[in-house]
N, C-alpha and C positions, 0 to 999 in steps of 0.2 A: 162716951162711956155709957150713958144711960141708954142710948140706942142699942149698944151691944148687949147690955144686960137684959133689955127688953126682948131682944132677939133670942138670946139664950133661954130666957124664961119661957118665951113662946115655944121654942123647940122642946124644952123639957116638958112643957105642958102637953105637947102633942104625944109624947110617949113613944113606945115601940112602933106604933103604926106609922109614925112620920118617917122612919128609916126605910121603908119598903120602896122599890123603884117605881117610878111613875110609868104608867102604861105608854108604849111606843106608838107614835102616830104614823100614818102612811108617809108623811113628808120626811120624818126622821129615817125611816127604812130606805127610802129612795136616795137620800143624801149619803147614807152609809154605803149603799151599793155603788153609788157613783164614786165615792172615795176609794173603795176597793178596786174598782175598774181603773181609776186613774193611777193607783199604785201599781197595778199590773201593767198598765200601758207604759208607765215610766220605766218599769223594769225591762220591758221589751225594748223600749227605745234606747235605754242605756246599753243593753246587750248588742243591739244593732249598731249603735255608734262605736262601741268597743270593737265589734267585728269589722266595721268599716275602717277604723283606724288601723287595725291589724292588717287588713287587706291593702290599705293605702301604703303601708310601709313594706309589706311583702311584695307588692307589685313593683317596687323599685329594684328588686333583684333581677339581674340579667346576666347572661353568659356570653363570653367572648370566645369565639372558636379558635382553634389552633392556627388558622391561617388568616386571622383578623387582628386588627388593633381597634381600640374604641376610645372615644373622647366624650366626656360629660360636659355638656353645655348648660350652665346655670344662668337662666334668664338671658340666654344667647351668648354668654361668655364662657370660654373653657375654664374648667376647674384645674388649676395647676399651670405651670410654665413649660411650654414646649415638650421636651422629652418626658417630664414628670406627668404631663397630662395624658400621655398615651398609656392605655391600659392593655396589659397582655391577656393571654388566654386564661380562662377560668371564670369563676363566679364573682360578680361585683354588685355593689348596691349604689343606688342614687335616688334622690327624691323623684317621685313620679311626675309625669307631665301635668301641668305646664311649668313646674318649677325647674326641673332638669329635663334635658333632652340628650339621649344617647346617640352618638353618631358612630357607626361601625365602618371600618375601612378595610376592605379585603385587600391584603397586601400580596397575595399570590394568585388570586382569582383574576381572570382576564375580563375586563369590563369593556363595554362598547357604547358608542354614541353614534347617532345617525344625523347627517346634515339636515338642516331645516330650510335650506334654500336650493333653488335650481330644479325642483320637481313640481309637476303639475298637481292640482288639487285632487286629493283622494282621502279616503278614510281607512282606519285600521281594518274595519270589516271588509272593505273592498280589497284591501291588500291580501287578507287571509283567503278570501273566496276567489281571488283572481279576476274579479269583475272589473271591467274598465268602462267608465262612463263615456258618453259621446263627447267628442272634442269640441263640437260647435264650429261655427264658421270662422271665428277668429280667437286668438289667444287673449285671455282677460288678465292683464297684469295685476289686477287687484286680488285675484284668486289664485291664478296659476303662477308657479315659480319657474324661472328660466335662467339661463346663463348665456352670455354673449361670448362668441369665439373670437380668435385673433383675426379671422377673415370676415368679421361682422355678420356672422350667422347666429341663429338661435338654436340651442339644444336644451333638452331636459336632462339633468344629471343629478345623481344622488350618491353619496359616499357613506360607508359604514367603517368606523375606526375602532380597532381593538387595541386596548392598552392595559398596562399594569402599573400600579402605584409602587414606586421604588423609594420614595421619600415621603412617608406619611406626615411628618412634621410640616414640611412646606405645603403639601397638598391640602392639609386641614387648616393651618393657621394663617397662611399667606393669602388665602382666597376665601371670600364669603361663600362661594359655590364653585368648587373646582370643576365639577362635572359640566356646569354651564360654560365655564371658561374653555374647557377642552372642546365643547361643541362649537363655540365661537371660533376657536382655532381651526377646526375642521371646515366650517363654512368659509372662512377667509381663504384657506388653502384651495378649496374647490373652485371658488370664483376666480381667484388669482391665476390658477393653473389653466382654467378654461380660456381665460383671456390671452394666453400665450400659445394655444394650440389651434390649428385649423379644424373645421368641422369634419373633414374627411379623416384626419388623423384621430380625432376623438371617437368617431363612430366606426371606422373601418380599418385604416392602415396602421395605426399605432395605438391600439387600445391599451396594450400592456405598458407602453411608454407613458401614456397619459396617467394611468393609475399609479405608476411608480413616481411620477412627478408630483402628484397630489400628496402621496405619502411623504415624500422628501420635504415638501413645503410645510406640511403639518408638523413633522419632526423638528424642522428648523424653528418654527414659531413656538413649539413647546419648550425647546431649549432656550429660546430667547426670553420667554416669559418665566422660565424656571418653574414649571408646573410640578416637577417631581414625579414625572411619569416616563415610561418607556413604551413606545409604540411598537406593537407586534405585527400588525397587519392592517391594510387599508383596501377595502373592496369598493370599486366604483362601477356604477351602472349608468349608461348614457343611451338616450334614444332621441330620435329626430322629433320635431314638433308634430303632434298628432294631426294637426290640420294639413300638414304636407306629407302625410304618410305615403300616399300613392305616388307622389313625385319622387320621394326618396327611394321608394321601391323600384321605380323605373331606372333611376340612377344606379341603384345597386345591381339591377339586372344587366344594364349596359356595362358596368364595371366588371361584372363576372364574365360577360362575353369577351370583353377586352382582355381580361386576364387569361381566359382560355386560349384565345388566339395567340397571345404572347407566349404562353406556355408551349403551344404547338410549334410556334416558330423557333423558340429556344431549343425544343427537343430536336427539330430537324437540323438546326444549326449544330447542335452537339453531335448528332449522328454524322453529318457531313464532315465536321471537324475531326471527329474521332477516326473516321475512315481515312481521311487525308493524312492524318497524323500517323496512322498505322502504315499506310503505303509509303510515306516519306521515311518512316523508320526502317521499313523493309529495304527500300532502295539504299538508304544510307548504310545499313548493315552489310548489304551485298557489296557496295562500293568499298567499304572498309575491309571486307574479307578479300576482295579481288586485289586491293592495294597490298594487303599483307602477303598474299600469294605471289604477286609480282615482285615485291621487294625480296621475298625469300628466294625466288628463282634467280633474280639478279645477283643476290649475295652468293648463291650456290655456284653460278657461272663464274663470278669473280674469283671465288675460292678455287674453282677448278683450273682456271687460267693461271692463277697465282701458283698453284701446285705444279703446273706444267712448265712454267717459265724456267726453273733451274735446269731441267732436261734440255730445253731448247737452247739455252745458253751454252751448254757443254758441246753439242754438235747439232747445229741447226739443220744440216742436210739430212743426216740420219733421222732426226726427229720428224722432218717433213715426210720422208719416205715411209716411216712407220705409220704416221697418221694417214697418209694416202692409202696404204695397204689396208689399214683398219677401216677407213671410210668406204673404200671400194668393196671390201668384203661385206659390209653392211648393205651397200647399195645393190650389189650384184647377187644378193643371196637368192632371189627368186627369178633371176634372168636365165632363160634357156640358152641363148647364144652369148658367149663371152669372148672378148678379144682384148688382148693386152698389147699395146704398142709401146715398146721401149724406144728410147731415144737412140739416135745414131751416134757415131763417134764424134761427129762435129757438133753435136748438141741439138740438132733439129729433130723434131719428132718424125716418126715413120708415117708415110702417107697411107691412108686406108680409104679405098673407094668401095662403095656399096651400091649395088643395083637395087634400088628400092621399088622399081616397077616391073620386076621380072614376073613372068607368068607363073601362076601357081601350078604345081604338077597336076596333070590330068589323070583321072582314074583310068586304069586299063580296062579294055573290053574283055569280055570272056574269051574271045578268040585269041587274044594276045597273051592270055595268061598261060603259063607253062602247064 
């Protein structure tokens, strides 16, 4: 109490002059400026933090297209159970990465995967430019991919599979990476089918059949694994080992020459066969026509005899005489000398003697002419 009274007494003793502010030192001005700067900095930091928080939540807005489905994975696990986890078209929200991850599934878009086995070493840049590196003296299994054929040859082969997702639930939830599973299915189908075809069939004689077999094998495996996809198309490209390119080219040339010779032979064979067939057909048609005419003639003769038979049965002698007269009239139509020898009363024919070597009449001389 005494100290406080002394302090108050001291203040009252100082009077009005004691209430005036003390002069500001340079240190006090710097501290005040620093405090104001810190307050401004804190305000800016708060604003930036607030803006970052807003951006953080706004960045979680995403849109699902009309031909898509989406699934939100929160720390790697889907949010929701199966059908409920599938998000339809429209705007949706999720926590930004790395809390949530949005997986969009194109349900109508055709997707594709390319096999990762069976093809020699190359780069995407070389694929785009069409550049082909030198093959080297031997194939390097550590770098170059290849496939073994049924006849123990080696080929380079590559397949591209086009597919659509028709069961998004199974495609997303039953596989950690369905696209990688589809690619493994394609690799398996390519190697399996190559092992069941000969090199000539793969490269030349049955290219379409080999491609179809790869597609069928991939479809079979996809159904077996229940991937929830539908395979639309499978394209396969196969080439001979680059180290043996010249040898395969010579084989190809020989095969083409053989094919040309066989085609020429088949063409000549077809020409000869067609000509012989045409001749045989003409002969056969002519024989059929002749047979028809002959049969018709016999039928006409038989009918004529059948028609004459009643008249003959009535009076055979008269019928014979009528026919004789008719035939003789036809026979002797253009004969200059005609002689008819009737039979005698005893039934013997009249004897007729002709001098066949008589001298022809001599022309008359002018003196003998009247």
